[in-house]
VMD Tcl script that draws the C-alpha trace (Angstrom):
set ca {
  {0.00 0.00 0.00}
  {1.30 3.47 -0.89}
  {0.29 6.54 1.08}
  {1.02 10.27 0.82}
  {2.35 11.65 4.09}
  {2.57 15.45 4.11}
  {3.38 18.36 6.39}
  {2.69 22.09 6.13}
  {4.21 24.96 8.11}
  {4.95 28.66 7.73}
  {7.56 31.29 8.52}
  {7.16 35.02 8.83}
  {3.71 35.67 10.28}
  {4.80 38.46 12.63}
  {7.54 40.49 10.81}
  {6.95 43.92 9.26}
  {9.44 43.33 6.44}
  {9.87 40.41 4.08}
  {7.43 37.75 2.89}
  {5.14 35.33 4.59}
  {6.15 31.85 3.39}
  {3.99 28.71 3.68}
  {5.47 25.40 2.55}
  {4.55 21.79 1.89}
  {6.72 18.70 2.24}
  {5.14 15.47 1.01}
  {6.41 11.89 0.80}
  {5.08 8.71 -0.74}
  {5.49 5.88 1.74}
  {4.93 2.21 0.93}
  {4.38 -0.96 2.91}
  {3.86 -1.36 6.68}
  {5.43 2.04 7.40}
  {2.41 3.69 5.78}
  {0.25 2.34 8.63}
  {2.68 2.35 11.60}
  {3.50 5.89 12.79}
  {3.78 7.19 9.24}
  {4.55 10.77 10.32}
  {7.63 9.73 12.30}
  {10.14 9.25 9.49}
  {13.29 10.20 11.40}
  {14.21 6.67 12.42}
  {13.55 5.12 9.02}
  {15.61 7.82 7.27}
  {18.52 7.55 9.71}
  {21.53 7.89 9.48}
  {21.48 10.61 6.79}
  {18.61 12.37 8.61}
  {18.63 13.25 12.31}
  {16.85 15.30 14.92}
  {18.40 18.16 16.88}
  {20.54 16.70 19.66}
  {21.20 13.38 17.95}
  {24.82 12.60 17.25}
  {26.21 12.49 13.74}
  {26.82 14.66 10.72}
  {23.54 13.93 8.99}
  {20.89 16.30 7.73}
  {19.22 17.95 10.70}
  {15.42 18.07 10.30}
  {13.54 19.81 13.08}
  {11.67 23.00 13.89}
  {13.41 25.71 11.87}
  {13.84 27.85 14.99}
  {16.06 25.15 16.48}
  {17.98 24.40 13.30}
  {18.52 28.14 12.69}
  {19.55 28.73 16.32}
  {21.91 31.69 16.61}
  {21.02 32.63 13.02}
  {23.52 30.05 11.74}
  {22.47 29.44 8.14}
  {24.72 26.46 7.35}
  {22.73 23.59 8.96}
  {19.43 24.97 7.66}
  {20.78 25.47 4.15}
  {22.55 22.11 4.01}
  {19.41 20.16 4.90}
  {16.98 22.10 2.72}
  {19.18 22.08 -0.38}
  {20.00 18.37 0.05}
  {16.29 17.48 0.11}
  {15.54 19.78 -2.85}
  {18.53 18.37 -4.74}
  {17.07 14.88 -4.25}
  {14.16 16.00 -6.45}
  {16.24 17.89 -9.03}
  {18.31 16.71 -11.99}
  {21.07 19.25 -11.25}
  {22.63 21.02 -8.24}
  {20.82 24.07 -6.86}
  {23.20 26.92 -7.63}
  {21.03 30.03 -7.42}
  {18.00 31.44 -5.65}
  {16.22 31.58 -9.00}
  {16.86 27.87 -9.60}
  {15.59 27.05 -6.11}
  {12.37 29.00 -6.64}
  {11.86 27.38 -10.03}
  {12.09 24.02 -8.23}
  {9.84 24.71 -5.24}
  {7.55 27.46 -6.56}
  {7.33 27.08 -10.36}
  {3.79 28.48 -10.60}
  {4.41 31.67 -8.64}
  {6.01 34.99 -9.63}
  {8.65 35.40 -6.90}
  {10.21 38.63 -8.17}
  {7.42 41.19 -8.67}
  {8.30 44.34 -10.60}
  {7.05 46.52 -7.75}
  {9.70 45.04 -5.41}
  {13.11 45.83 -6.97}
  {14.85 44.68 -3.77}
  {13.86 41.13 -4.71}
  {13.96 41.34 -8.51}
  {17.34 43.03 -8.95}
  {19.41 41.02 -6.50}
  {20.87 37.71 -7.72}
  {21.93 35.16 -5.11}
  {24.30 32.29 -5.75}
  {23.70 29.20 -3.65}
  {24.70 27.78 -1.34}
  {25.60 30.83 0.72}
  {27.01 29.07 3.80}
  {26.96 25.29 3.28}
  {29.61 23.24 1.45}
  {28.20 22.36 -2.01}
  {30.15 19.09 -2.15}
  {28.68 18.05 1.21}
  {25.17 18.88 -0.03}
  {25.75 16.67 -3.08}
  {27.10 13.84 -0.93}
  {24.28 13.98 1.61}
  {21.64 14.24 -1.10}
  {23.04 11.12 -2.76}
  {23.01 9.21 0.54}
  {19.47 10.44 1.20}
  {18.24 9.21 -2.19}
  {19.76 5.76 -1.66}
  {18.26 5.50 1.83}
  {14.80 6.49 0.60}
  {14.99 3.95 -2.22}
  {15.90 1.16 0.20}
  {13.07 2.13 2.55}
  {10.42 2.54 -0.19}
  {10.04 6.27 0.41}
  {10.11 9.03 -2.18}
  {9.71 12.78 -2.06}
  {6.38 13.53 -3.70}
  {6.56 17.33 -3.46}
  {8.49 20.18 -1.90}
  {6.65 23.43 -2.46}
  {6.77 26.95 -1.05}
  {4.41 29.89 -1.47}
  {6.00 33.27 -0.73}
  {3.51 36.09 -0.17}
  {5.50 39.30 -0.67}
  {4.57 42.57 0.99}
  {2.24 44.11 -1.64}
  {0.22 40.91 -2.05}
  {0.24 40.30 1.69}
  {-1.16 43.78 2.34}
  {-3.83 43.34 -0.33}
  {-4.97 40.04 1.15}
  {-4.97 41.34 4.73}
  {-7.05 44.33 3.61}
  {-9.51 41.97 1.88}
  {-9.81 39.50 4.78}
  {-9.15 41.85 7.73}
  {-7.11 39.06 9.36}
  {-3.50 38.04 8.74}
  {-4.16 34.50 9.98}
  {-6.76 34.19 7.24}
  {-4.00 34.94 4.72}
  {-1.96 32.11 6.24}
  {-4.98 29.81 6.06}
  {-5.61 30.68 2.40}
  {-2.14 29.46 1.47}
  {-2.34 26.51 3.84}
  {-5.63 25.33 2.32}
  {-4.15 25.63 -1.17}
  {-1.25 23.39 -0.11}
  {-3.64 20.91 1.54}
  {-5.43 20.73 -1.81}
  {-2.08 20.14 -3.49}
  {-1.33 17.26 -1.10}
  {-4.77 15.74 -1.69}
  {-4.14 15.89 -5.44}
  {-0.89 13.96 -4.94}
  {-2.91 11.10 -3.42}
  {-5.00 10.88 -6.58}
  {-8.25 8.90 -6.80}
  {-7.16 6.38 -4.17}
  {-7.08 9.11 -1.51}
  {-5.88 8.18 1.96}
  {-3.37 11.00 2.41}
  {-2.17 11.87 5.90}
  {-1.63 15.63 6.18}
  {-0.37 17.31 9.32}
  {-0.33 21.10 9.73}
  {1.37 23.08 12.47}
  {-1.44 24.88 14.30}
  {-1.92 28.55 13.46}
  {-2.39 30.74 16.52}
  {-5.06 29.55 18.94}
  {-7.55 28.43 16.29}
  {-9.24 25.09 17.05}
  {-12.08 24.85 14.52}
  {-11.18 24.50 10.86}
  {-13.92 22.24 9.50}
  {-16.23 24.78 7.84}
  {-13.36 26.81 6.43}
  {-11.70 23.67 5.06}
  {-14.90 22.61 3.33}
  {-15.30 26.09 1.80}
  {-11.71 26.23 0.56}
  {-11.43 22.64 -0.65}
  {-14.95 22.33 -2.04}
  {-15.47 18.82 -0.71}
  {-16.83 16.83 2.20}
  {-15.12 17.48 5.55}
  {-16.00 15.47 8.65}
  {-14.91 16.66 12.11}
  {-13.17 13.84 14.00}
  {-12.07 15.85 17.05}
  {-11.24 19.42 18.02}
  {-9.21 20.26 21.12}
  {-6.63 22.79 22.28}
  {-3.82 20.42 21.27}
  {-5.16 18.82 18.09}
  {-7.95 19.18 15.53}
  {-8.57 16.26 13.16}
  {-10.73 16.01 10.05}
  {-11.62 13.44 7.42}
  {-11.58 14.98 3.97}
  {-12.94 13.21 0.91}
  {-12.57 14.92 -2.47}
  {-15.11 13.91 -5.07}
  {-14.18 10.57 -6.62}
  {-11.67 9.59 -3.93}
  {-11.90 5.95 -2.85}
  {-10.72 6.67 0.69}
  {-10.92 9.71 2.96}
  {-7.74 11.59 3.77}
  {-6.87 12.81 7.23}
  {-6.00 16.46 7.89}
  {-4.72 17.29 11.34}
  {-3.83 20.68 12.82}
  {-1.68 20.23 15.91}
  {0.47 22.16 18.36}
  {4.22 21.66 17.82}
  {3.61 19.52 14.78}
  {7.26 19.83 13.76}
  {8.25 17.78 16.83}
  {6.22 14.71 15.84}
  {6.14 14.83 12.03}
  {9.26 15.00 9.90}
  {7.29 16.42 6.96}
  {6.08 19.35 9.11}
  {9.62 19.99 10.32}
  {10.94 19.96 6.75}
  {8.17 22.32 5.63}
  {9.08 24.62 8.52}
  {12.72 24.62 7.38}
  {11.87 25.23 3.73}
  {9.67 28.18 4.70}
  {12.40 29.64 6.89}
  {15.13 29.17 4.29}
  {13.11 30.77 1.50}
  {12.26 33.69 3.75}
  {15.93 34.13 4.68}
  {16.86 34.30 0.99}
  {14.28 37.00 0.40}
  {15.62 38.94 3.40}
  {19.16 38.58 2.09}
  {18.03 40.13 -1.18}
  {16.25 42.96 0.63}
  {19.27 43.70 2.84}
  {21.73 43.66 -0.06}
  {19.57 46.03 -2.09}
  {19.33 48.68 0.62}
  {22.95 48.24 1.78}
  {24.11 48.99 -1.77}
  {22.28 52.32 -1.51}
  {23.38 52.99 2.09}
  {26.83 51.48 2.77}
  {27.28 50.35 6.35}
  {23.55 49.77 6.88}
  {23.04 47.03 9.47}
  {20.91 44.20 8.05}
  {17.52 43.37 9.53}
  {15.58 40.15 10.07}
  {12.37 42.15 9.57}
  {10.81 41.72 13.01}
  {8.96 44.74 14.43}
  {11.52 46.44 16.72}
  {14.48 46.10 14.37}
  {12.35 46.82 11.31}
  {11.51 50.20 12.85}
  {15.23 50.95 13.20}
  {15.97 49.77 9.67}
  {13.14 51.80 8.12}
  {14.22 54.94 9.96}
  {17.72 54.58 8.52}
  {16.48 54.31 4.94}
  {13.51 56.68 5.21}
  {15.06 59.30 2.92}
  {15.87 56.62 0.31}
  {12.29 55.33 0.39}
  {10.89 58.83 -0.11}
  {13.38 59.85 -2.80}
  {12.48 56.76 -4.85}
  {8.74 57.28 -4.47}
  {8.24 53.85 -2.90}
  {4.78 53.35 -1.42}
  {4.72 52.03 2.14}
  {2.34 49.23 1.14}
  {4.97 47.94 -1.27}
  {7.73 47.58 1.32}
  {6.11 47.43 4.76}
  {3.57 44.91 5.95}
  {0.63 46.70 7.51}
  {-0.13 44.07 10.16}
}
mol new
graphics top color blue
foreach p $ca { graphics top sphere $p radius 0.5 }
foreach p [lrange $ca 0 end-1] q [lrange $ca 1 end] { graphics top cylinder $p $q radius 0.2 }
display resetview
């Protein structure tokens, strides 16, 4: 029996600068593993894959906040690019190539955001490319032996102008997150095809517990509530024509119990960091010595004050650069 096991997580809900990124990591799992703790893929993908705190030089897959501890990009970049490389026919050598791989249907460099469009990034920025190639090769061999394959790695980056438009339309930034999350749930359901039976875990968004009605509206199919609690909300979803219902679960700290959620968290964080690198390089070229920003409220205020004259002299609208909520 083959089953799609997927995870969804985001990065960048609270910053004032940079994009919101929501990502999907999906695997096809065969045999007994598809029934026995299918979300816990760390052990079966060991030794090339490990959790934080486990010994070894493997690919660390965990909550992006832990992998990116101390803002050290190397472990985050090494793991994300090794997994993406396992789905690509050539090494990932630029930000453009990465986005073509994980977000081929989006327009990541809008004309109204020159800080993203005009800056070219070569990859990797911190990790050893030969180590990425080696670990990706080991990962592919391990997945083949264990009857696992990567079904999809996808990211949706909502840049500032689009983010502001959607927040204005919905009057709720968490609704913007849910819009993208529901689209990725639909993408995971499509991977399962007519047989259905996908297992999809989503890191819970804020304190929301009830998703059933909104899921049904977004997905346009039958949604049955299994349980809703402060820790976990579970639903059976059955697209038209599916032989078996799929399970969608929103849970607290999903990245601790589901490798796919952890990987989605890392992909979201890495893509957001690349966008922020572009933004910082653009403004630093115009103001040498400008300290880079991660985009979070307090430091974003400092950063914006230091480039205020540049923003005004270039006629840049606030809604194009600054997230309004």
